[in-house]
N, C-alpha and C positions, 0 to 999 in steps of 0.2 A: 544639839549640834546636828547640822545637816549631814546626810550621807554624801558620799562622793557623787552619786548620781544626781541628787537634788542640788548640790553645789554647782554641778555642771549646768543644770537647767537655769539656775539663777545667773550664772556667768553668761550663758548664751542670751538670756533675756536682757540683761544689763548692757551687753555688747550691742545687741540689736537696737535698743533704745538710743544708745550713744550714736550709732551709725545713722539712725533716722535724724537725730539732731544735727549731725555733721552734714548730712545731705541737704537739710533745710536752711542751715545757717553757714554761709561760705567761710566765715572767719574762724570757726571753731575746728578743733582737731583733737585727736587722742594725744595725750601726753603723759609721760611718767612724771608725776607731780613731786617736785622737790623745792617747796618754798623755804624762805628763811626761818619760818616758825615750824620746827619739827613736831610741835605739839598738835598741829592740825590733824584731824581724823583722816584726811585724804593723803597724808604724807606718804610718799613712796608707793603710790597706787596708780593704776591707770585711770585717768579722769578725762572728761570732756572739758576742754580749756580753750580760752581765746575769745571770749565774748567782747564785743566792741560796740561803742556808740559812735557812729561816724568813723573818724580816723583814730580815735583813742580807745585804749583798752579800758573796759569798765572797772576792773579791779584785778590786780595781779594774783589775788588769792581766791577769786571766784572760780571754783572748779567743781564739777559734778562727778561724784563717785557713784555712778548708777549701778555698777556691779555690787558694790558694798550695800547699797540701799536695797537692792533686790534680795541679797543674801539675808539681811536683817529681817525683812518682811517675810521671806521664805521660812526662816527659822521659827518664827512665831506661828505661821500657818501650819507647818508640818507638825509642830508640837501641840497644836490645838489651842494655843494661847490666843487670846483676843489681841487684835492690833490696837496699840495705844493710839489715842488721838494724835499725839505728837508725831508718830510714825506716818500716819496718813497725811497730816499737814506737811511734813517734811517732803514726802514724795510729790505731793501736789505743788508745793512751793518750788521745788526743783523744775518741774515741768512748766509751771507758770513763768518762771524767770527765763527759761529757755525760749518759750514762745514769745516773750516780750522782745527778745533780741533777734527774732527771726525776720 
């Protein structure tokens, strides 16, 4: 478990990454995510949301929990555990998707 100090660092980093995405992609925004599927991991969390292709929304459930991703990676780093390939791929996938809609 992360200490409060490291959780705060992850929160700041995730917020910064989200703000960069918002600055670069005019249609996205921070949103408190409440989709119809409460089983989604991003449910009731602050996410970057609102990706579009032209005039239409890409997917109502396409939301990036950058803070949660940073916390998950931070927990592994602080504990000295290796990052799983899926964690690395997940973060890269989020950033690649965001770049695609920039």
